[in-house]
C-alpha positions as CSV (number, residue, x, y, z in Angstrom):
1,M,-205.4,154.4,29.3
2,E,-202.9,154.8,31.9
3,L,-199.6,156.4,31.1
4,T,-196.4,155.0,32.8
5,A,-193.1,156.7,33.2
6,P,-190.4,155.2,31.2
7,A,-188.0,153.3,33.3
8,P,-184.6,154.9,34.2
9,P,-181.8,153.5,32.1
10,A,-179.8,151.0,33.8
11,P,-176.5,152.2,34.9
12,E,-173.7,151.3,32.6
13,S,-171.1,148.7,33.8
14,P,-167.6,150.0,33.7
15,A,-165.5,148.7,30.8
16,P,-163.0,146.2,31.7
17,E,-159.5,147.5,32.1
18,P,-157.2,146.4,29.5
19,P,-154.7,144.0,30.9
20,A,-151.3,145.5,32.1
21,P,-148.8,145.0,29.3
22,R,-146.3,142.2,30.1
23,R,-142.8,143.3,30.2
24,A,-140.6,141.6,27.5
25,R,-138.5,138.9,29.1
26,V,-134.8,139.5,28.2
27,P,-133.4,136.1,27.0
28,G,-130.7,134.8,29.2
29,W,-128.3,134.5,26.4
30,A,-128.5,138.3,25.7
31,V,-127.7,138.9,29.3
32,V,-124.8,136.5,29.3
33,G,-123.5,137.9,26.0
34,G,-123.5,141.4,27.4
35,V,-121.8,140.5,30.8
36,V,-119.0,138.4,28.9
37,A,-118.5,141.4,26.5
38,L,-118.2,143.9,29.4
39,V,-115.8,141.4,31.2
40,I,-113.5,141.3,28.3
41,V,-113.3,145.1,28.1
42,G,-113.3,145.6,31.8
43,P,-109.4,145.4,32.3
44,L,-109.0,148.4,30.0
45,V,-110.9,150.6,32.6
46,A,-107.6,150.4,34.7
47,L,-105.7,152.6,32.4
48,P,-107.5,155.8,33.1
49,A,-108.3,155.0,36.6
50,S,-104.6,154.9,37.2
51,F,-104.6,158.8,37.3
52,I,-107.0,158.9,40.2
53,G,-104.9,159.7,43.3
54,Q,-101.5,158.9,41.5
55,G,-101.1,161.9,39.3
56,E,-97.6,162.4,40.6
57,A,-96.4,159.4,38.9
58,F,-97.2,160.8,35.6
59,G,-95.6,164.1,36.5
60,Q,-92.3,162.6,36.9
61,I,-92.4,160.4,33.5
62,A,-93.9,163.5,31.7
63,R,-90.7,165.3,32.6
64,T,-88.1,162.6,31.9
65,L,-89.3,159.4,29.8
66,L,-92.5,160.6,28.0
67,P,-91.2,163.4,25.8
68,R,-88.6,161.3,24.0
69,A,-90.9,158.2,23.7
70,L,-93.8,160.1,22.5
71,V,-91.7,162.0,19.9
72,N,-90.3,158.6,18.6
73,S,-93.8,157.1,18.4
74,L,-95.2,160.0,16.5
75,V,-91.9,160.1,14.1
76,L,-92.5,156.3,13.6
77,G,-96.2,156.6,12.9
78,A,-95.8,159.5,10.5
79,G,-92.9,157.7,8.7
80,V,-94.7,154.4,8.4
81,G,-97.9,156.3,7.4
82,V,-96.0,158.1,4.5
83,G,-93.9,155.1,3.6
84,T,-96.9,152.6,3.2
85,L,-98.9,155.2,1.5
86,V,-96.2,155.6,-1.2
87,V,-95.2,151.8,-1.4
88,G,-98.6,150.3,-1.1
89,G,-100.5,152.9,-3.0
90,G,-98.0,153.0,-5.9
91,L,-98.2,149.2,-6.2
92,A,-102.0,149.4,-6.1
93,V,-102.0,151.9,-9.0
94,L,-99.5,150.1,-11.1
95,L,-101.3,146.7,-10.7
96,S,-105.0,148.2,-11.2
97,F,-104.4,150.3,-14.2
98,Y,-101.5,148.8,-16.2
99,D,-101.0,145.4,-17.5
100,F,-97.4,143.7,-17.9
101,P,-95.8,140.3,-17.7
102,G,-96.2,138.7,-14.1
103,R,-99.0,141.0,-13.1
104,R,-101.4,138.1,-12.2
105,I,-98.7,136.5,-10.0
106,L,-97.7,139.8,-8.3
107,D,-101.2,140.6,-7.8
108,W,-101.4,138.2,-4.9
109,A,-97.9,137.6,-4.0
110,L,-97.5,141.3,-2.7
111,V,-99.7,140.2,0.2
112,L,-97.2,137.7,1.4
113,P,-95.1,140.0,3.6
114,L,-98.0,140.2,6.1
115,A,-96.6,136.8,7.1
116,M,-93.3,138.3,8.1
117,P,-93.2,139.7,11.7
118,A,-91.3,142.9,11.7
119,Y,-89.0,141.6,14.6
120,V,-88.2,138.5,12.5
121,L,-87.2,140.7,9.6
122,V,-85.1,142.7,12.0
123,F,-83.4,139.5,13.2
124,V,-82.5,138.5,9.6
125,V,-81.1,142.0,8.9
126,L,-79.0,142.1,12.1
127,G,-77.8,138.6,11.4
128,Q,-76.9,139.2,7.9
129,Y,-75.5,142.8,8.3
130,G,-75.0,143.2,12.0
131,L,-72.0,144.1,13.9
132,A,-71.7,140.6,15.3
133,N,-72.4,137.6,13.4
134,P,-71.6,134.1,14.5
135,L,-73.4,132.5,11.5
136,H,-71.5,131.4,8.6
137,S,-74.1,130.6,5.8
138,N,-74.8,134.1,4.7
139,L,-76.3,133.8,1.3
140,F,-75.9,137.4,0.4
141,G,-72.3,138.4,1.4
142,D,-70.4,138.7,4.5
143,G,-69.0,141.6,6.2
144,L,-71.3,144.3,5.0
145,H,-72.5,146.4,8.0
146,L,-75.6,148.7,8.1
147,P,-75.1,150.6,11.4
148,W,-77.8,153.1,10.2
149,I,-80.4,150.4,10.7
150,R,-80.3,150.8,14.4
151,G,-82.4,153.8,14.8
152,R,-85.8,155.4,13.7
153,G,-84.9,155.4,10.1
154,G,-84.2,151.8,10.2
155,A,-87.4,151.0,12.2
156,I,-89.5,153.0,9.8
157,L,-88.1,151.1,6.8
158,V,-88.6,147.7,8.4
159,L,-92.1,148.5,9.5
160,T,-93.0,150.0,6.2
161,A,-91.8,146.9,4.3
162,V,-94.0,144.5,6.2
163,L,-97.1,146.7,6.6
164,Y,-97.4,148.1,3.1
165,P,-100.0,145.2,2.3
166,Y,-102.7,147.0,4.4
167,V,-102.6,150.0,1.9
168,Y,-102.1,147.8,-1.0
169,V,-105.2,145.6,-0.3
170,L,-107.5,148.5,0.5
171,G,-106.4,150.7,-2.4
172,R,-106.5,147.7,-4.8
173,S,-110.0,147.1,-3.6
174,A,-110.9,150.7,-4.2
175,F,-109.5,151.0,-7.6
176,L,-111.3,147.9,-8.8
177,G,-114.6,149.2,-7.5
178,Q,-114.3,152.4,-9.8
179,S,-116.0,153.0,-13.1
180,R,-114.2,153.0,-16.3
181,Q,-116.5,155.7,-17.5
182,A,-115.0,158.2,-15.0
183,L,-111.4,157.6,-16.7
184,E,-112.9,157.9,-20.1
185,A,-114.7,161.1,-19.2
186,A,-111.3,162.6,-18.0
187,R,-109.7,161.3,-21.4
188,G,-112.5,163.2,-23.2
189,L,-111.6,166.3,-21.5
190,G,-108.0,166.2,-22.9
191,C,-106.1,164.3,-20.1
192,S,-103.7,161.6,-20.7
193,Y,-104.2,158.1,-19.3
194,G,-101.7,159.0,-16.4
195,Q,-103.3,162.3,-15.8
196,A,-106.7,160.5,-15.6
197,V,-105.3,158.1,-13.1
198,R,-103.7,160.8,-10.9
199,K,-106.7,163.4,-11.1
200,V,-109.7,160.9,-11.1
201,A,-108.8,157.6,-9.7
202,L,-106.7,158.5,-6.9
203,P,-108.9,161.2,-5.4
204,L,-111.8,158.6,-5.4
205,A,-109.5,156.1,-3.6
206,R,-108.0,158.4,-1.2
207,P,-110.2,157.4,1.9
208,A,-109.3,153.7,1.2
209,L,-105.8,154.5,0.8
210,A,-105.8,156.6,4.2
211,G,-107.7,153.9,6.0
212,G,-105.0,151.4,5.0
213,A,-102.3,153.8,6.1
214,S,-104.2,154.2,9.4
215,L,-104.1,150.6,10.1
216,A,-100.3,150.5,9.3
217,V,-99.7,153.3,11.7
218,M,-101.8,151.5,14.3
219,E,-99.5,148.4,14.1
220,A,-96.4,150.7,14.1
221,L,-97.5,152.4,17.4
222,A,-98.2,149.0,18.7
223,D,-94.9,147.4,17.8
224,F,-92.5,146.6,20.6
225,G,-90.0,144.0,19.1
226,T,-88.7,145.9,16.2
227,V,-88.2,149.2,18.1
228,D,-86.6,147.5,21.0
229,L,-84.2,145.5,18.9
230,L,-83.2,148.5,17.0
231,G,-82.6,150.8,19.9
232,V,-85.6,153.1,19.6
233,Q,-87.2,154.4,22.8
234,A,-90.9,154.5,21.8
235,L,-94.0,154.1,24.0
236,P,-94.2,150.4,23.9
237,S,-90.7,149.8,25.0
238,A,-90.9,152.7,27.5
239,I,-93.8,150.9,29.0
240,F,-91.9,147.7,29.2
241,R,-89.0,149.5,30.8
242,V,-91.0,151.2,33.3
243,W,-93.1,148.0,34.1
244,N,-90.2,145.4,33.9
245,G,-87.3,147.4,35.0
246,A,-88.6,150.1,37.5
247,F,-91.6,148.1,38.6
248,D,-93.6,151.4,38.7
249,Q,-97.0,150.1,38.1
250,A,-98.9,153.6,38.1
251,A,-96.4,155.2,35.7
252,A,-96.6,152.2,33.3
253,L,-100.5,152.5,33.3
254,Q,-100.4,156.1,32.5
255,L,-97.8,155.6,29.9
256,A,-100.2,153.1,28.5
257,T,-103.1,155.4,28.5
258,V,-101.2,157.8,26.3
259,L,-100.4,155.1,24.0
260,V,-104.1,153.9,23.8
261,G,-105.2,157.5,23.1
262,L,-103.0,157.5,20.0
263,A,-104.3,154.1,19.0
264,L,-107.8,154.9,19.4
265,T,-107.5,158.1,17.4
266,M,-106.1,155.9,14.5
267,V,-109.2,153.5,15.0
268,A,-111.6,156.5,14.8
269,I,-109.8,157.8,11.5
270,E,-109.7,154.5,10.0
271,R,-113.4,153.7,10.6
272,A,-114.3,157.1,9.3
273,L,-112.3,156.9,6.1
274,R,-113.4,153.2,5.6
275,G,-117.1,154.3,5.5
276,R,-116.3,157.0,3.0
277,A,-114.3,154.6,0.9
278,R,-117.5,152.5,0.7
279,Y,-119.3,155.5,-0.4
280,H,-117.1,156.4,-3.2
281,Q,-117.0,152.8,-4.5
282,A,-120.8,152.9,-4.6
283,L,-120.6,155.6,-7.0
284,G,-118.9,153.6,-9.7
285,R,-121.5,151.5,-11.3
286,G,-120.1,151.5,-14.7
287,D,-117.9,148.9,-16.3
288,A,-114.8,147.9,-14.3
289,V,-111.5,149.4,-15.1
290,V,-109.5,147.6,-17.9
291,P,-105.6,147.6,-17.1
292,R,-103.9,149.3,-20.1
293,P,-101.0,147.1,-21.5
294,L,-97.6,148.6,-21.4
295,R,-95.3,148.7,-24.4
296,G,-91.5,148.8,-25.0
297,R,-89.1,148.9,-22.1
298,R,-91.8,150.1,-19.7
299,R,-93.4,146.6,-20.2
300,W,-90.5,144.9,-18.7
301,L,-89.6,147.5,-16.1
302,A,-92.9,147.5,-14.4
303,P,-92.8,144.4,-12.7
304,L,-89.2,145.2,-11.2
305,P,-90.5,147.2,-8.2
306,G,-92.8,144.4,-7.0
307,V,-90.5,141.7,-7.6
308,A,-87.5,143.5,-6.0
309,L,-89.7,144.4,-2.9
310,L,-91.1,140.9,-2.6
311,A,-87.4,139.5,-2.8
312,V,-85.9,141.8,-0.2
313,V,-89.0,141.6,2.4
314,F,-89.9,138.0,1.9
315,V,-88.3,135.4,-0.4
316,L,-84.6,136.2,0.6
317,P,-85.3,136.6,4.5
318,V,-87.2,133.2,4.2
319,V,-84.2,131.5,2.2
320,Q,-81.9,132.9,4.8
321,L,-83.8,131.5,7.7
322,I,-83.9,128.1,6.1
323,A,-80.2,128.3,5.6
324,W,-79.4,129.2,9.2
325,S,-81.8,126.7,10.5
326,V,-80.2,123.8,8.5
327,E,-76.7,125.0,9.7
328,T,-78.1,125.2,13.3
329,V,-79.5,121.7,13.2
330,V,-76.4,120.3,11.5
331,D,-74.1,121.9,14.0
332,G,-76.2,120.7,17.0
333,H,-76.8,124.2,18.2
334,V,-80.5,123.9,18.6
335,G,-81.3,125.5,21.8
336,D,-82.3,123.1,24.7
337,D,-85.4,125.2,25.5
338,L,-86.7,125.1,21.8
339,G,-88.9,122.4,22.3
340,S,-90.4,123.7,25.5
341,A,-90.9,127.1,23.7
342,A,-92.7,125.4,20.8
343,R,-94.8,123.5,23.3
344,N,-95.8,126.6,25.3
345,T,-96.5,128.4,22.2
346,L,-98.9,125.7,20.7
347,L,-100.5,125.2,24.2
348,L,-101.1,128.9,24.8
349,G,-102.4,129.4,21.2
350,V,-104.9,126.5,21.3
351,V,-106.3,127.3,24.6
352,A,-106.7,131.1,23.8
353,S,-108.2,130.3,20.5
354,V,-110.7,128.0,22.2
355,V,-111.6,130.5,24.8
356,A,-111.8,133.3,22.2
357,V,-114.1,131.4,20.0
358,A,-116.3,130.4,23.0
359,T,-116.7,134.1,24.0
360,A,-117.2,135.4,20.7
361,T,-120.0,132.9,20.1
362,V,-121.7,133.7,23.3
363,V,-121.6,137.5,22.5
364,A,-122.7,137.0,18.8
365,Y,-125.5,134.6,19.8
366,G,-126.6,136.9,22.6
367,Q,-127.0,139.7,20.1
368,R,-128.9,137.5,17.8
369,T,-131.4,136.4,20.5
370,R,-132.4,139.9,21.4
371,P,-130.8,142.7,19.4
372,S,-130.3,145.9,21.4
373,R,-128.4,149.2,21.4
374,A,-127.0,148.2,24.8
375,G,-125.9,144.8,23.5
376,R,-124.3,146.3,20.4
377,V,-122.3,148.9,22.4
378,A,-121.2,146.0,24.6
379,A,-120.2,143.8,21.6
380,R,-118.3,146.6,20.1
381,L,-116.5,147.6,23.2
382,A,-115.2,144.1,23.8
383,T,-113.4,144.5,20.2
384,V,-111.4,147.5,21.3
385,G,-108.8,145.4,22.5
386,Y,-107.5,144.6,19.2
387,A,-106.6,148.2,18.6
388,V,-104.7,148.3,21.9
389,P,-100.9,147.4,21.9
390,G,-100.0,144.0,23.6
391,S,-97.9,145.8,26.2
392,V,-100.9,148.0,27.2
393,V,-103.3,144.9,27.4
394,A,-100.7,143.2,29.6
395,V,-100.3,146.2,32.0
396,A,-104.1,146.7,32.1
397,V,-105.0,143.1,32.7
398,Y,-102.4,142.7,35.4
399,V,-104.1,145.2,37.8
400,P,-107.5,143.5,38.1
401,L,-106.0,140.1,38.2
402,V,-103.7,141.1,41.2
403,W,-106.9,142.4,43.0
404,V,-108.8,139.1,42.3
405,D,-105.8,137.1,43.5
406,R,-105.5,139.1,46.8
407,R,-109.1,138.5,47.5
408,L,-108.9,134.8,46.7
409,V,-105.9,134.7,49.1
410,D,-108.1,136.5,51.9
411,V,-110.9,134.3,51.4
412,A,-108.9,131.2,51.7
413,D,-107.2,132.4,54.8
414,A,-110.3,133.8,56.6
415,W,-112.8,130.9,55.6
416,F,-110.6,127.9,55.5
417,D,-107.6,128.9,57.3
418,A,-105.4,127.9,54.4
419,S,-102.5,129.7,52.7
420,I,-102.6,129.6,48.9
421,D,-100.3,131.0,46.1
422,L,-101.4,133.4,43.5
423,L,-103.7,131.7,41.2
424,I,-104.0,133.8,38.2
425,T,-101.1,136.5,38.2
426,G,-97.9,135.0,36.8
427,T,-99.5,131.9,35.5
428,I,-100.8,130.6,32.0
429,L,-104.3,131.7,33.1
430,G,-103.2,135.4,33.4
431,L,-101.7,135.1,29.8
432,I,-104.8,133.4,28.3
433,I,-106.9,136.3,29.8
434,A,-104.6,138.9,28.2
435,Y,-104.8,137.0,24.8
436,V,-108.6,137.0,24.9
437,V,-108.8,140.8,25.6
438,R,-106.4,141.3,22.8
439,F,-107.6,139.0,20.1
440,H,-111.4,138.6,20.9
441,A,-112.2,140.9,18.0
442,L,-110.6,138.5,15.5
443,A,-112.8,135.7,16.8
444,Y,-115.9,137.8,17.1
445,F,-115.8,139.4,13.5
446,S,-115.4,136.0,12.0
447,I,-118.2,134.3,13.7
448,E,-120.4,137.3,13.6
449,A,-120.1,137.5,9.8
450,R,-120.8,133.7,9.5
451,M,-123.8,134.0,11.9
452,T,-125.5,136.8,9.8
453,R,-125.8,134.3,6.9
454,I,-128.0,131.9,9.0
455,S,-131.6,132.5,8.1
456,P,-133.7,133.7,11.2
457,N,-136.2,131.2,9.9
458,L,-134.2,128.4,11.1
459,D,-134.3,129.7,14.7
460,D,-138.2,130.1,14.5
461,A,-138.6,126.7,13.1
462,A,-136.5,125.0,15.9
463,R,-138.3,127.1,18.7
464,A,-141.7,126.0,17.2
465,L,-140.6,122.4,17.7
466,G,-139.9,123.1,21.3
467,A,-136.2,123.5,21.2
468,D,-134.8,126.0,23.9
469,R,-132.2,128.6,22.8
470,A,-129.4,126.5,24.1
471,R,-130.4,123.7,21.8
472,V,-130.9,126.0,18.9
473,L,-127.3,127.1,19.4
474,A,-126.0,123.5,19.6
475,D,-128.1,121.7,17.1
476,V,-128.6,124.5,14.5
477,H,-126.0,127.3,14.7
478,L,-122.8,125.6,15.7
479,P,-122.8,123.2,12.7
480,L,-123.5,125.9,10.4
481,L,-120.9,128.1,12.1
482,G,-118.1,125.5,11.6
483,P,-116.1,127.4,8.8
484,G,-116.3,130.7,10.7
485,I,-115.2,128.9,14.0
486,V,-112.2,127.4,12.2
487,A,-111.2,130.6,10.6
488,A,-111.5,132.4,14.0
489,A,-109.5,129.8,15.8
490,L,-106.7,129.8,13.2
491,L,-106.6,133.8,13.3
492,V,-106.2,133.8,17.0
493,L,-103.9,130.9,17.2
494,V,-101.4,132.6,14.6
495,E,-101.7,135.9,16.3
496,V,-100.9,134.4,19.8
497,M,-97.9,132.6,18.2
498,K,-96.5,135.9,17.0
499,E,-97.5,138.1,20.1
500,L,-94.5,139.4,21.9
501,P,-95.0,142.2,24.4
502,A,-97.9,140.8,26.2
503,T,-96.1,137.4,26.6
504,A,-92.8,139.0,27.7
505,L,-94.5,140.9,30.5
506,L,-96.9,138.3,31.7
507,R,-95.2,134.9,31.0
508,P,-94.8,132.7,34.1
509,L,-91.0,131.6,34.9
510,G,-89.9,129.1,32.4
511,G,-92.7,130.0,30.0
512,D,-90.9,131.3,27.1
513,T,-92.6,131.2,23.5
514,L,-91.1,131.1,20.1
515,A,-91.6,134.9,19.9
516,V,-89.8,135.6,23.3
517,T,-87.1,133.2,22.3
518,V,-86.4,135.0,19.0
519,W,-86.5,138.4,20.8
520,E,-84.0,137.5,23.5
521,A,-81.6,135.7,21.3
522,T,-81.5,138.5,18.8
523,K,-81.1,141.0,21.6
524,D,-78.0,139.0,22.8
525,S,-76.7,138.4,19.4
526,R,-77.3,134.6,19.6
527,F,-78.5,134.3,15.9
528,D,-78.0,130.6,15.9
529,T,-80.5,130.1,18.7
530,A,-83.2,132.6,17.0
531,A,-83.0,130.9,13.4
532,L,-85.2,128.0,13.8
533,P,-88.0,129.5,16.1
534,A,-88.2,132.6,13.6
535,L,-88.6,130.3,10.7
536,L,-91.5,128.5,12.6
537,I,-93.0,131.8,13.3
538,V,-93.0,132.8,9.7
539,A,-94.4,129.4,8.6
540,V,-97.2,129.6,10.9
541,G,-97.8,133.1,9.9
542,L,-98.5,132.0,6.3
543,V,-101.7,130.2,7.4
544,P,-103.9,133.5,7.4
545,V,-102.1,135.2,4.6
546,V,-102.9,131.9,2.5
547,L,-106.5,132.1,3.6
548,L,-106.6,135.9,2.5
549,V,-105.0,135.0,-0.9
550,R,-107.6,132.4,-1.5
551,L,-110.2,134.7,-0.7
552,L,-109.3,137.5,-2.9
553,R,-108.8,135.0,-5.7
554,R,-112.2,133.4,-5.0
555,D,-114.5,136.3,-4.0
556,G,-112.5,139.4,-5.2
557,W,-110.6,142.1,-3.6
558,T,-113.5,143.7,-1.9
559,S,-114.0,140.8,0.3
560,A,-110.5,140.5,1.0
561,A,-110.2,144.1,2.1
562,D,-113.2,143.5,4.4
563,Q,-111.1,141.0,6.2
564,L,-108.6,143.7,7.3
């Protein structure tokens, strides 16, 4: 038997290499959304860049204009912060923990002063009690002068009167989110009802109250019309003076950078405190607090502070504006440019709201198609403009617009041998860009909140049927986003109609708006010219306030507070 050696094993074939992983393709909508967000926030880069190579400009204003303006702004901010805490916080405590006649009406009526721009309230005060008053239909007396109103004290008083609802709404929401058991535990330890509110409820709501005060301080720091009409040299009016009077671009940009630093500090404080407020509310899982009925004289005295404040800040000024407007129309003193100002205001508001809604939709949909950290950062950066005063946005937008205009002029001359005028700077287009930078956040948050309610399953179903992302947006999202789009457009429209400093700095010749008309007429003591446009501004400003009131009556104070 012949033995054979076993055959050598066949060489093993190499295992096939795994296919190289395919790089995930970034959807075009995500790229476009990120680019749009960066373009919106891009002009604000001009602010810190103004210090490069031009530090001597800041050295001059730091010695002359900045100290007084900075001190005035800090005093205004501190005064408004304390004032709104006392007024708004006190009213929130009163209506949250005590029951008395008229409480249900005051509960929502105290939000109405948000519709009254501070510079319109100043116009009414100066027209009623100013040093010069050509109007005769003064409903509340004639000849009474308040010279102290022109100064920091008067500015703090006026701004507090129209900004306290920020603290009131957030404080009311925080108190309603607390547990009744916490107060009962304090009562069981020997505290009276008032002591329990002071020692338990107020500390738990402190972050929300401070957050509302931070919002009010931000608005006070950004205010231009009020401080200018009352003769207070704060940072916004200093920027306007340097830019529009001295034509010193570098100094205005550097002043604006200081103001942005203050505003962003308030944003950081407000966001931090708002987050802590939600945490404290989450602790209160017991039964809601039941307001305690007041007895005796206190039952009838309790509504007086709210009624008096509402009458002084909103009801009487509106009645006075109506009386002055009727007198102006009857006497034929309606300004010839009122129709033009109203038309310009409406045109700017409509165009800016359409553009802001479009950019907000693109950014929000880009984030939905491919969520990413970079996209979130870009989207949030694009909302920073709302925390920046209008005068700062105007100055920041002007610099890149001038650069683009000059490049267009050079291209037209070199390529086409043609001479063209400035296409963006000093035109309605420049104003629209400034409005979008300033108010993009209003549209974005409204549309983003609505888009998060749309189930991703609808996107997947539409994609499975062969629809591309553009068609998904057009056929699925836009119909469902309808209420959010309408709300966003209304919010932007109203804010554009009230916006003063950006419009005053960037408006083209003959492009006055209702806000500019009120400001210039009041500054020149032409109260008959300012009455009707001021009334129109207040009437339009009621739109978002009515929406807010409906929201808090339907969905509760927490939802209303989130809208702030």
